[in-house]
A tleap script that builds the chain and sets N, CA, C and O, in Angstrom:
source leaprc.protein.ff14SB
mol = sequence {
  NMET VAL MET PHE PHE ALA ILE ARG THR SER
  LEU LYS HIE PHE ARG GLY GLU GLY GLY CYS
  CYS GLY GLY GLY THR ILE PRO LYS ILE LYS
  LYS GLN LYS LEU ASN GLN VAL ILE GLU THR
  LYS ARG ILE LYS ILE GLU GLY ILE GLU CYS
  LYS HIE CYS CYS LYS LYS ILE SER ALA VAL
  LEU ASN SER LEU ASP TYR VAL ASN ALA ASN
  VAL SER LEU LYS ARG LYS GLU ALA ILE VAL
  LYS LEU GLY ARG THR VAL SER GLU ASP ILE
  LEU GLN LYS THR ILE GLU GLU ILE GLY TYR
  GLN VAL VAL LEU ILE ASP SER LYS CVAL
}
set mol.1.N position { -138.100 120.278 189.185 }
set mol.1.CA position { -138.326 118.577 189.195 }
set mol.1.C position { -138.298 118.099 187.586 }
set mol.1.O position { -137.450 117.602 186.844 }
set mol.2.N position { -140.250 118.694 187.410 }
set mol.2.CA position { -140.701 118.899 186.241 }
set mol.2.C position { -139.657 119.141 185.039 }
set mol.2.O position { -139.589 118.572 183.949 }
set mol.3.N position { -138.932 120.082 185.542 }
set mol.3.CA position { -138.409 120.105 183.822 }
set mol.3.C position { -137.371 119.621 183.737 }
set mol.3.O position { -136.859 119.470 182.627 }
set mol.4.N position { -136.725 119.220 184.916 }
set mol.4.CA position { -135.622 118.676 184.778 }
set mol.4.C position { -135.841 116.925 184.233 }
set mol.4.O position { -134.908 116.190 183.908 }
set mol.5.N position { -137.060 116.607 184.244 }
set mol.5.CA position { -137.367 115.696 183.609 }
set mol.5.C position { -137.712 115.485 181.877 }
set mol.5.O position { -137.431 114.696 180.975 }
set mol.6.N position { -138.376 116.539 182.054 }
set mol.6.CA position { -138.499 117.089 180.519 }
set mol.6.C position { -137.531 117.298 179.320 }
set mol.6.O position { -137.886 117.123 178.154 }
set mol.7.N position { -136.362 117.662 179.668 }
set mol.7.CA position { -134.833 118.251 178.941 }
set mol.7.C position { -134.670 116.859 179.640 }
set mol.7.O position { -135.165 116.363 178.628 }
set mol.8.N position { -134.508 116.112 180.187 }
set mol.8.CA position { -133.809 114.297 179.942 }
set mol.8.C position { -133.855 113.490 178.613 }
set mol.8.O position { -133.058 112.864 177.915 }
set mol.9.N position { -135.084 113.786 178.604 }
set mol.9.CA position { -136.086 113.430 177.874 }
set mol.9.C position { -136.502 113.749 176.289 }
set mol.9.O position { -136.957 112.928 175.492 }
set mol.10.N position { -136.218 115.185 176.041 }
set mol.10.CA position { -135.959 115.870 174.880 }
set mol.10.C position { -134.535 115.206 174.798 }
set mol.10.O position { -134.437 114.347 173.921 }
set mol.11.N position { -133.517 115.428 175.485 }
set mol.11.CA position { -132.432 114.927 175.101 }
set mol.11.C position { -131.864 113.390 174.687 }
set mol.11.O position { -131.024 113.086 173.840 }
set mol.12.N position { -132.556 112.635 175.505 }
set mol.12.CA position { -132.913 111.221 174.850 }
set mol.12.C position { -133.413 111.487 173.289 }
set mol.12.O position { -132.654 111.173 172.372 }
set mol.13.N position { -134.683 112.064 173.019 }
set mol.13.CA position { -135.015 112.137 171.669 }
set mol.13.C position { -134.210 112.706 170.421 }
set mol.13.O position { -134.158 112.254 169.277 }
set mol.14.N position { -133.547 113.917 171.013 }
set mol.14.CA position { -133.045 114.297 170.043 }
set mol.14.C position { -131.653 113.593 169.480 }
set mol.14.O position { -131.301 113.744 168.310 }
set mol.15.N position { -130.849 112.754 170.504 }
set mol.15.CA position { -129.566 111.486 170.634 }
set mol.15.C position { -130.521 110.745 169.366 }
set mol.15.O position { -130.135 111.038 168.235 }
set mol.16.N position { -131.596 109.918 169.440 }
set mol.16.CA position { -132.154 108.900 169.082 }
set mol.16.C position { -132.646 108.217 170.148 }
set mol.16.O position { -133.533 107.385 169.955 }
set mol.17.N position { -132.294 108.389 171.064 }
set mol.17.CA position { -132.510 107.168 171.871 }
set mol.17.C position { -134.561 106.694 172.718 }
set mol.17.O position { -135.037 105.860 173.488 }
set mol.18.N position { -135.037 107.842 171.916 }
set mol.18.CA position { -136.498 107.514 172.171 }
set mol.18.C position { -137.153 108.079 171.642 }
set mol.18.O position { -136.772 108.805 170.724 }
set mol.19.N position { -138.742 107.944 172.105 }
set mol.19.CA position { -139.554 109.155 171.293 }
set mol.19.C position { -139.832 108.039 170.395 }
set mol.19.O position { -139.686 106.818 170.446 }
set mol.20.N position { -140.330 108.975 169.468 }
set mol.20.CA position { -141.120 108.195 168.444 }
set mol.20.C position { -140.916 106.948 167.565 }
set mol.20.O position { -141.795 106.156 167.226 }
set mol.21.N position { -139.298 106.898 167.181 }
set mol.21.CA position { -139.015 105.758 166.729 }
set mol.21.C position { -138.537 104.655 167.381 }
set mol.21.O position { -138.491 103.539 166.865 }
set mol.22.N position { -138.096 104.975 168.747 }
set mol.22.CA position { -137.997 103.285 169.813 }
set mol.22.C position { -136.500 104.505 170.150 }
set mol.22.O position { -136.121 104.670 171.310 }
set mol.23.N position { -135.870 105.182 169.061 }
set mol.23.CA position { -134.504 104.881 168.853 }
set mol.23.C position { -133.083 103.793 168.892 }
set mol.23.O position { -133.280 102.700 168.361 }
set mol.24.N position { -132.063 103.970 169.326 }
set mol.24.CA position { -131.280 102.613 169.058 }
set mol.24.C position { -130.476 102.762 168.284 }
set mol.24.O position { -130.797 103.830 167.761 }
set mol.25.N position { -129.529 102.392 167.775 }
set mol.25.CA position { -128.523 102.759 166.569 }
set mol.25.C position { -129.090 102.092 165.391 }
set mol.25.O position { -129.856 101.155 165.618 }
set mol.26.N position { -128.857 102.399 164.215 }
set mol.26.CA position { -129.436 102.798 163.070 }
set mol.26.C position { -127.995 102.428 162.211 }
set mol.26.O position { -127.032 103.194 162.164 }
set mol.27.N position { -128.060 101.025 161.511 }
set mol.27.CA position { -126.223 100.496 161.055 }
set mol.27.C position { -126.172 101.748 159.822 }
set mol.27.O position { -127.152 102.398 159.456 }
set mol.28.N position { -124.760 101.889 159.298 }
set mol.28.CA position { -125.063 102.647 158.056 }
set mol.28.C position { -124.465 101.649 157.022 }
set mol.28.O position { -123.533 100.847 156.954 }
set mol.29.N position { -125.917 102.311 155.928 }
set mol.29.CA position { -125.679 101.805 154.546 }
set mol.29.C position { -125.804 102.887 153.590 }
set mol.29.O position { -126.890 103.432 153.392 }
set mol.30.N position { -124.961 103.151 153.113 }
set mol.30.CA position { -124.677 103.520 151.934 }
set mol.30.C position { -125.214 103.599 150.752 }
set mol.30.O position { -124.742 102.875 149.876 }
set mol.31.N position { -125.735 104.018 150.601 }
set mol.31.CA position { -127.240 104.647 149.263 }
set mol.31.C position { -126.441 103.695 147.972 }
set mol.31.O position { -125.218 103.616 148.082 }
set mol.32.N position { -126.760 103.344 147.383 }
set mol.32.CA position { -126.587 101.987 146.184 }
set mol.32.C position { -126.059 103.248 145.073 }
set mol.32.O position { -126.589 104.336 145.298 }
set mol.33.N position { -125.045 103.210 143.869 }
set mol.33.CA position { -124.688 103.671 142.785 }
set mol.33.C position { -125.866 103.124 142.378 }
set mol.33.O position { -126.370 102.325 143.166 }
set mol.34.N position { -126.612 103.405 141.054 }
set mol.34.CA position { -127.191 102.485 140.183 }
set mol.34.C position { -126.675 103.022 138.439 }
set mol.34.O position { -126.701 104.217 138.145 }
set mol.35.N position { -126.254 101.996 137.473 }
set mol.35.CA position { -125.952 102.233 136.889 }
set mol.35.C position { -127.156 102.765 135.976 }
set mol.35.O position { -126.808 103.582 135.124 }
set mol.36.N position { -128.672 102.396 136.020 }
set mol.36.CA position { -129.077 103.131 135.381 }
set mol.36.C position { -130.753 102.910 135.999 }
set mol.36.O position { -131.125 101.749 136.168 }
set mol.37.N position { -131.432 103.716 136.223 }
set mol.37.CA position { -132.602 104.093 136.761 }
set mol.37.C position { -133.723 103.860 136.387 }
set mol.37.O position { -134.316 104.882 136.039 }
set mol.38.N position { -134.610 102.432 136.254 }
set mol.38.CA position { -135.582 101.990 135.101 }
set mol.38.C position { -136.480 102.729 135.634 }
set mol.38.O position { -137.151 103.256 134.746 }
set mol.39.N position { -136.961 103.151 137.124 }
set mol.39.CA position { -138.452 103.729 137.781 }
set mol.39.C position { -137.921 104.390 138.619 }
set mol.39.O position { -136.857 104.054 139.140 }
set mol.40.N position { -138.696 105.685 138.971 }
set mol.40.CA position { -138.885 106.469 140.366 }
set mol.40.C position { -139.852 106.060 140.988 }
set mol.40.O position { -140.687 105.579 140.222 }
set mol.41.N position { -140.190 106.017 142.221 }
set mol.41.CA position { -141.617 105.759 142.615 }
set mol.41.C position { -141.335 107.265 143.903 }
set mol.41.O position { -140.353 107.795 144.423 }
set mol.42.N position { -142.802 107.449 143.949 }
set mol.42.CA position { -142.684 108.201 145.479 }
set mol.42.C position { -143.399 107.627 146.503 }
set mol.42.O position { -144.572 107.575 146.134 }
set mol.43.N position { -143.241 107.052 147.894 }
set mol.43.CA position { -144.084 106.560 149.008 }
set mol.43.C position { -144.411 107.615 149.997 }
set mol.43.O position { -143.563 108.399 150.422 }
set mol.44.N position { -145.391 107.620 150.279 }
set mol.44.CA position { -145.800 108.229 151.331 }
set mol.44.C position { -145.676 107.790 152.626 }
set mol.44.O position { -146.065 106.625 152.698 }
set mol.45.N position { -145.243 108.289 153.838 }
set mol.45.CA position { -145.235 107.422 154.572 }
set mol.45.C position { -145.644 107.805 156.469 }
set mol.45.O position { -144.757 108.243 157.202 }
set mol.46.N position { -147.270 107.509 157.060 }
set mol.46.CA position { -147.274 108.033 158.255 }
set mol.46.C position { -146.582 107.673 158.935 }
set mol.46.O position { -145.770 106.749 158.880 }
set mol.47.N position { -146.915 108.625 159.925 }
set mol.47.CA position { -145.555 108.207 161.591 }
set mol.47.C position { -143.973 108.429 161.397 }
set mol.47.O position { -143.222 107.609 161.924 }
set mol.48.N position { -143.383 109.600 160.598 }
set mol.48.CA position { -142.176 110.111 160.398 }
set mol.48.C position { -142.061 111.142 161.061 }
set mol.48.O position { -142.147 112.150 160.359 }
set mol.49.N position { -141.869 111.366 162.344 }
set mol.49.CA position { -141.765 112.733 163.336 }
set mol.49.C position { -140.524 113.542 163.538 }
set mol.49.O position { -140.369 114.731 163.820 }
set mol.50.N position { -139.203 112.011 163.188 }
set mol.50.CA position { -138.075 113.437 163.467 }
set mol.50.C position { -136.746 112.918 162.475 }
set mol.50.O position { -137.169 112.347 161.470 }
set mol.51.N position { -135.487 112.981 162.528 }
set mol.51.CA position { -134.793 112.742 161.549 }
set mol.51.C position { -134.389 111.433 161.687 }
set mol.51.O position { -134.152 110.717 160.714 }
set mol.52.N position { -134.268 110.972 163.152 }
set mol.52.CA position { -133.838 109.194 163.289 }
set mol.52.C position { -135.125 108.928 162.424 }
set mol.52.O position { -134.668 109.337 161.357 }
set mol.53.N position { -136.488 108.512 162.101 }
set mol.53.CA position { -137.270 107.969 161.504 }
set mol.53.C position { -136.758 108.206 160.357 }
set mol.53.O position { -136.595 107.221 159.637 }
set mol.54.N position { -136.376 109.466 159.860 }
set mol.54.CA position { -135.566 109.054 158.423 }
set mol.54.C position { -134.552 108.221 158.193 }
set mol.54.O position { -134.353 107.289 157.414 }
set mol.55.N position { -133.934 108.774 159.065 }
set mol.55.CA position { -132.473 107.580 158.857 }
set mol.55.C position { -132.529 105.883 158.834 }
set mol.55.O position { -131.823 104.952 158.446 }
set mol.56.N position { -134.173 106.152 159.678 }
set mol.56.CA position { -134.709 104.243 160.048 }
set mol.56.C position { -135.095 103.815 158.442 }
set mol.56.O position { -134.992 102.714 157.901 }
set mol.57.N position { -135.339 104.466 158.165 }
set mol.57.CA position { -136.299 104.168 156.655 }
set mol.57.C position { -134.899 104.446 155.500 }
set mol.57.O position { -134.648 103.552 154.692 }
set mol.58.N position { -134.493 105.061 155.506 }
set mol.58.CA position { -133.542 105.107 154.659 }
set mol.58.C position { -132.631 103.743 154.510 }
set mol.58.O position { -132.424 103.010 153.543 }
set mol.59.N position { -132.196 103.715 155.813 }
set mol.59.CA position { -131.185 102.487 156.309 }
set mol.59.C position { -132.285 101.296 155.548 }
set mol.59.O position { -131.919 100.562 154.630 }
set mol.60.N position { -133.202 101.291 155.938 }
set mol.60.CA position { -134.250 99.986 156.125 }
set mol.60.C position { -134.351 99.887 154.342 }
set mol.60.O position { -134.089 98.761 153.918 }
set mol.61.N position { -134.631 100.731 153.484 }
set mol.61.CA position { -135.197 101.228 152.342 }
set mol.61.C position { -133.673 100.364 151.283 }
set mol.61.O position { -133.786 99.417 150.505 }
set mol.62.N position { -132.929 100.805 151.498 }
set mol.62.CA position { -131.311 100.831 150.998 }
set mol.62.C position { -130.379 99.879 151.233 }
set mol.62.O position { -129.190 99.819 150.919 }
set mol.63.N position { -131.093 99.138 151.835 }
set mol.63.CA position { -130.587 97.656 152.430 }
set mol.63.C position { -131.146 96.593 150.898 }
set mol.63.O position { -130.639 95.512 150.597 }
set mol.64.N position { -132.037 97.135 150.306 }
set mol.64.CA position { -132.691 96.078 149.160 }
set mol.64.C position { -131.677 96.130 148.558 }
set mol.64.O position { -130.618 96.705 148.810 }
set mol.65.N position { -132.215 95.085 147.161 }
set mol.65.CA position { -130.863 95.335 145.802 }
set mol.65.C position { -131.477 96.260 145.036 }
set mol.65.O position { -132.698 96.353 144.917 }
set mol.66.N position { -130.717 96.909 144.541 }
set mol.66.CA position { -131.453 98.045 143.205 }
set mol.66.C position { -132.069 99.150 143.916 }
set mol.66.O position { -132.989 99.720 143.330 }
set mol.67.N position { -131.713 99.585 145.141 }
set mol.67.CA position { -133.059 100.684 145.522 }
set mol.67.C position { -132.104 101.642 145.774 }
set mol.67.O position { -130.946 101.223 145.793 }
set mol.68.N position { -132.345 103.280 146.053 }
set mol.68.CA position { -131.763 104.132 146.358 }
set mol.68.C position { -132.344 105.414 146.771 }
set mol.68.O position { -132.398 106.473 146.144 }
set mol.69.N position { -132.881 105.043 148.250 }
set mol.69.CA position { -133.807 106.080 148.574 }
set mol.69.C position { -134.063 107.615 149.481 }
set mol.69.O position { -133.639 107.322 150.599 }
set mol.70.N position { -134.539 109.071 149.537 }
set mol.70.CA position { -133.791 109.752 150.300 }
set mol.70.C position { -135.572 109.958 150.187 }
set mol.70.O position { -136.512 109.982 149.393 }
set mol.71.N position { -135.172 110.087 151.741 }
set mol.71.CA position { -136.741 110.227 153.213 }
set mol.71.C position { -136.628 111.294 153.037 }
set mol.71.O position { -135.458 111.677 153.015 }
set mol.72.N position { -137.620 112.266 152.836 }
set mol.72.CA position { -137.751 113.517 153.204 }
set mol.72.C position { -139.183 113.611 154.704 }
set mol.72.O position { -140.250 113.033 154.914 }
set mol.73.N position { -138.284 114.779 155.482 }
set mol.73.CA position { -139.457 114.649 157.079 }
set mol.73.C position { -140.124 115.416 157.097 }
set mol.73.O position { -141.087 115.383 157.864 }
set mol.74.N position { -139.779 116.993 155.808 }
set mol.74.CA position { -141.224 117.504 155.748 }
set mol.74.C position { -142.257 117.152 155.490 }
set mol.74.O position { -143.386 117.320 155.952 }
set mol.75.N position { -141.370 116.077 153.856 }
set mol.75.CA position { -142.744 116.000 153.401 }
set mol.75.C position { -143.270 114.761 153.800 }
set mol.75.O position { -144.220 114.532 153.053 }
set mol.76.N position { -143.145 113.982 154.489 }
set mol.76.CA position { -143.149 112.892 155.061 }
set mol.76.C position { -143.291 111.717 154.439 }
set mol.76.O position { -144.049 110.783 154.701 }
set mol.77.N position { -142.021 111.920 153.086 }
set mol.77.CA position { -142.039 110.473 151.648 }
set mol.77.C position { -141.022 110.200 151.376 }
set mol.77.O position { -140.136 110.994 151.690 }
set mol.78.N position { -140.672 108.996 150.690 }
set mol.78.CA position { -139.750 108.351 150.316 }
set mol.78.C position { -140.008 108.828 149.089 }
set mol.78.O position { -141.068 109.042 148.501 }
set mol.79.N position { -138.312 109.030 148.640 }
set mol.79.CA position { -138.367 109.381 146.843 }
set mol.79.C position { -137.187 108.207 146.611 }
set mol.79.O position { -136.020 108.268 147.000 }
set mol.80.N position { -137.839 107.110 145.854 }
set mol.80.CA position { -136.792 105.644 145.426 }
set mol.80.C position { -136.687 105.422 144.212 }
set mol.80.O position { -137.605 105.350 143.395 }
set mol.81.N position { -135.234 105.270 143.982 }
set mol.81.CA position { -135.290 105.286 142.545 }
set mol.81.C position { -134.838 103.823 142.543 }
set mol.81.O position { -133.862 103.415 143.174 }
set mol.82.N position { -135.475 103.223 141.932 }
set mol.82.CA position { -135.050 101.699 141.174 }
set mol.82.C position { -134.417 101.246 140.195 }
set mol.82.O position { -135.040 101.365 139.140 }
set mol.83.N position { -132.931 100.534 140.069 }
set mol.83.CA position { -132.210 99.671 139.433 }
set mol.83.C position { -132.940 98.621 138.379 }
set mol.83.O position { -132.590 98.375 137.225 }
set mol.84.N position { -133.815 98.195 138.960 }
set mol.84.CA position { -134.339 97.272 138.670 }
set mol.84.C position { -135.956 97.095 139.017 }
set mol.84.O position { -136.370 97.804 139.934 }
set mol.85.N position { -136.778 96.327 138.447 }
set mol.85.CA position { -138.441 96.188 139.112 }
set mol.85.C position { -138.219 96.085 140.340 }
set mol.85.O position { -137.280 95.289 140.363 }
set mol.86.N position { -138.446 96.349 141.359 }
set mol.86.CA position { -138.832 96.043 142.735 }
set mol.86.C position { -140.186 96.057 143.168 }
set mol.86.O position { -140.455 97.231 143.423 }
set mol.87.N position { -141.275 95.248 143.397 }
set mol.87.CA position { -142.808 95.380 143.552 }
set mol.87.C position { -143.113 96.229 144.598 }
set mol.87.O position { -142.342 96.121 145.551 }
set mol.88.N position { -144.042 97.077 144.721 }
set mol.88.CA position { -144.058 97.944 146.000 }
set mol.88.C position { -144.778 97.417 146.987 }
set mol.88.O position { -145.202 98.063 147.945 }
set mol.89.N position { -145.047 95.514 146.686 }
set mol.89.CA position { -145.581 95.013 148.131 }
set mol.89.C position { -144.115 94.975 148.669 }
set mol.89.O position { -143.984 94.818 149.883 }
set mol.90.N position { -143.182 95.082 148.022 }
set mol.90.CA position { -142.379 94.427 149.111 }
set mol.90.C position { -141.673 95.685 149.288 }
set mol.90.O position { -141.105 95.626 150.378 }
set mol.91.N position { -141.375 97.162 148.525 }
set mol.91.CA position { -141.575 97.654 149.621 }
set mol.91.C position { -141.780 98.734 150.331 }
set mol.91.O position { -141.062 99.660 150.709 }
set mol.92.N position { -143.407 98.322 150.504 }
set mol.92.CA position { -144.632 98.151 151.398 }
set mol.92.C position { -144.203 97.980 152.830 }
set mol.92.O position { -144.292 98.665 153.849 }
set mol.93.N position { -143.574 96.497 152.436 }
set mol.93.CA position { -143.514 95.278 153.804 }
set mol.93.C position { -142.463 95.651 154.269 }
set mol.93.O position { -142.317 95.214 155.411 }
set mol.94.N position { -141.580 96.310 153.896 }
set mol.94.CA position { -140.332 96.220 154.225 }
set mol.94.C position { -139.953 97.809 154.929 }
set mol.94.O position { -138.925 98.127 155.527 }
set mol.95.N position { -141.257 98.715 154.601 }
set mol.95.CA position { -141.342 99.611 156.013 }
set mol.95.C position { -142.135 99.788 156.660 }
set mol.95.O position { -142.199 100.864 157.255 }
set mol.96.N position { -143.205 98.688 156.849 }
set mol.96.CA position { -143.918 98.575 157.911 }
set mol.96.C position { -143.551 97.636 158.648 }
set mol.96.O position { -143.952 97.759 159.806 }
set mol.97.N position { -142.890 96.657 158.426 }
set mol.97.CA position { -142.021 95.852 158.938 }
set mol.97.C position { -141.415 96.809 160.486 }
set mol.97.O position { -141.706 96.563 161.656 }
set mol.98.N position { -140.600 97.811 160.001 }
set mol.98.CA position { -140.034 98.740 161.091 }
set mol.98.C position { -141.102 99.611 161.759 }
set mol.98.O position { -140.694 100.362 162.645 }
set mol.99.N position { -142.251 99.623 161.503 }
set mol.99.CA position { -143.246 100.665 162.279 }
set mol.99.C position { -144.213 101.568 161.740 }
set mol.99.O position { -145.271 101.900 162.276 }
set mol.100.N position { -143.758 101.941 160.623 }
set mol.100.CA position { -144.520 102.809 159.715 }
set mol.100.C position { -145.338 102.716 158.763 }
set mol.100.O position { -145.100 101.721 158.078 }
set mol.101.N position { -146.519 103.535 158.285 }
set mol.101.CA position { -147.207 103.222 157.755 }
set mol.101.C position { -147.195 103.340 155.834 }
set mol.101.O position { -146.676 104.383 155.435 }
set mol.102.N position { -147.469 102.828 155.239 }
set mol.102.CA position { -147.467 103.712 153.800 }
set mol.102.C position { -148.635 103.769 153.396 }
set mol.102.O position { -149.352 102.787 153.205 }
set mol.103.N position { -148.900 104.767 153.249 }
set mol.103.CA position { -150.417 105.399 152.684 }
set mol.103.C position { -150.484 105.466 151.615 }
set mol.103.O position { -151.646 105.212 151.297 }
set mol.104.N position { -149.616 105.770 150.391 }
set mol.104.CA position { -149.805 105.979 148.898 }
set mol.104.C position { -148.204 105.422 148.127 }
set mol.104.O position { -147.296 105.914 148.797 }
set mol.105.N position { -147.877 104.932 147.455 }
set mol.105.CA position { -147.116 104.559 146.507 }
set mol.105.C position { -147.472 105.266 145.227 }
set mol.105.O position { -148.637 105.128 144.856 }
set mol.106.N position { -146.555 106.103 144.385 }
set mol.106.CA position { -146.910 106.705 143.446 }
set mol.106.C position { -145.714 106.445 142.455 }
set mol.106.O position { -144.624 106.392 143.025 }
set mol.107.N position { -145.697 106.310 141.397 }
set mol.107.CA position { -145.548 105.717 139.905 }
set mol.107.C position { -144.733 107.045 139.152 }
set mol.107.O position { -143.657 107.102 138.556 }
set mol.108.N position { -145.604 107.907 139.421 }
set mol.108.CA position { -145.641 108.578 138.549 }
set mol.108.C position { -144.870 110.284 138.887 }
set mol.108.O position { -145.496 111.339 138.782 }
set mol.109.N position { -143.209 110.151 139.350 }
set mol.109.CA position { -142.532 111.725 139.711 }
set mol.109.C position { -142.102 111.990 138.962 }
set mol.109.O position { -141.525 113.077 138.932 }
savepdb mol mol.pdb
quit
């Protein structure tokens, strides 16, 4: 009986339907092709636990104008390329609004 519930919960987690990031559907947002990259930032993020978390953070960052983001599960960070100046406060607020914590934003990438 215990194994049944453990397997069922694990399957939900791997499908992105529960667990660390709450699951649910993430809208597909294409990365923007930037004509020019004026700045690259590395954002260390606490709370990334699975690929679903990465997709969620990537989608919300890529929804911002002039932002192209790649999120790494292994490094627990986002590499963000900017086509114009975007304040660190906006990037941090965008990530934290969906339940993750920004630990560090480094402009020297």
